[in-house]
C-alpha positions as CSV (number, residue, x, y, z in Angstrom):
1,M,120.3,78.2,137.3
2,A,117.2,77.4,135.4
3,W,115.1,79.9,137.3
4,L,117.6,82.6,136.5
5,V,117.3,81.8,132.8
6,R,113.5,81.7,133.1
7,I,113.4,85.1,134.8
8,A,115.8,86.6,132.1
9,L,113.5,85.1,129.4
10,L,110.4,86.5,131.1
11,A,112.0,90.0,131.3
12,G,113.2,89.7,127.7
13,G,109.7,88.8,126.6
14,A,108.3,91.8,128.4
15,V,110.7,94.2,126.8
16,A,110.3,92.6,123.4
17,A,106.5,93.0,123.7
18,W,107.0,96.7,123.9
19,F,108.5,96.8,120.4
20,I,106.9,93.9,118.5
21,A,103.6,92.0,118.7
22,P,103.9,88.6,120.5
23,D,102.2,86.9,117.6
24,A,104.8,88.2,115.0
25,P,106.9,85.6,113.2
26,N,110.2,86.9,114.5
27,Y,109.0,87.5,118.1
28,S,111.2,84.7,119.5
29,V,114.3,86.2,117.8
30,V,113.6,89.6,119.3
31,Q,112.9,88.1,122.7
32,A,116.3,86.2,122.6
33,M,118.1,89.5,121.6
34,M,116.4,91.4,124.5
35,T,117.3,88.5,126.9
36,I,121.0,88.6,125.8
37,V,121.0,92.4,126.3
38,I,119.5,92.0,129.8
39,I,122.1,89.3,130.7
40,A,124.9,91.5,129.4
41,I,123.7,94.4,131.5
42,A,123.5,92.2,134.6
43,V,127.0,90.8,134.0
44,F,128.4,94.3,133.4
45,T,126.8,95.6,136.6
46,A,128.0,92.7,138.6
47,A,131.5,93.3,137.3
48,R,131.4,97.0,138.1
49,I,130.1,96.3,141.7
50,R,132.8,93.7,142.4
51,R,135.5,96.0,141.0
52,R,135.0,98.6,143.8
Protein backbone atom coordinates (compact mmCIF):
# COMPACT_ATOMS: atom_id res chain seq x y z
CA MET A 1 0.00 0.00 0.00
CA ALA A 2 2.84 2.36 0.79
CA TRP A 3 4.28 2.10 -2.71
CA LEU A 4 0.89 2.99 -4.21
CA VAL A 5 0.76 6.13 -2.08
CA ARG A 6 4.35 6.95 -2.99
CA ILE A 7 3.58 6.62 -6.71
CA ALA A 8 0.47 8.79 -6.31
CA LEU A 9 2.49 11.45 -4.47
CA LEU A 10 5.19 11.33 -7.12
CA ALA A 11 2.61 11.81 -9.86
CA GLY A 12 0.94 14.58 -7.86
CA GLY A 13 4.28 16.31 -7.45
CA ALA A 14 4.96 16.10 -11.17
CA VAL A 15 1.58 17.61 -12.03
CA ALA A 16 1.92 20.28 -9.33
CA ALA A 17 5.34 21.25 -10.70
CA TRP A 18 3.64 22.19 -13.99
CA PHE A 19 1.58 24.85 -12.21
CA ILE A 20 3.73 26.08 -9.32
CA ALA A 21 7.43 26.25 -8.51
CA PRO A 22 8.63 23.45 -6.19
CA ASP A 23 10.21 25.98 -3.83
CA ALA A 24 6.95 27.91 -3.36
CA PRO A 25 5.59 27.99 0.21
CA ASN A 26 2.31 26.31 -0.71
CA TYR A 27 3.81 23.62 -2.98
CA SER A 28 2.98 20.80 -0.55
CA VAL A 29 -0.68 21.88 -0.47
CA VAL A 30 -0.90 21.93 -4.26
CA GLN A 31 0.89 18.57 -4.42
CA ALA A 32 -1.62 17.08 -1.97
CA MET A 33 -4.55 18.46 -4.00
CA MET A 34 -3.15 17.02 -7.22
CA THR A 35 -2.58 13.68 -5.52
CA ILE A 36 -6.18 13.60 -4.30
CA VAL A 37 -7.38 14.36 -7.83
CA ILE A 38 -5.23 11.55 -9.25
CA ILE A 39 -6.52 9.08 -6.64
CA ALA A 40 -10.12 10.16 -7.32
CA ILE A 41 -9.65 9.63 -11.05
CA ALA A 42 -8.13 6.19 -10.43
CA VAL A 43 -11.01 5.17 -8.16
CA PHE A 44 -13.59 6.48 -10.62
CA THR A 45 -11.91 4.60 -13.47
CA ALA A 46 -11.74 1.38 -11.47
CA ALA A 47 -15.42 1.72 -10.57
CA ARG A 48 -16.38 2.29 -14.20
CA ILE A 49 -14.34 -0.73 -15.37
CA ARG A 50 -15.83 -3.03 -12.72
CA ARG A 51 -19.35 -1.91 -13.56
CA ARG A 52 -19.16 -3.35 -17.09
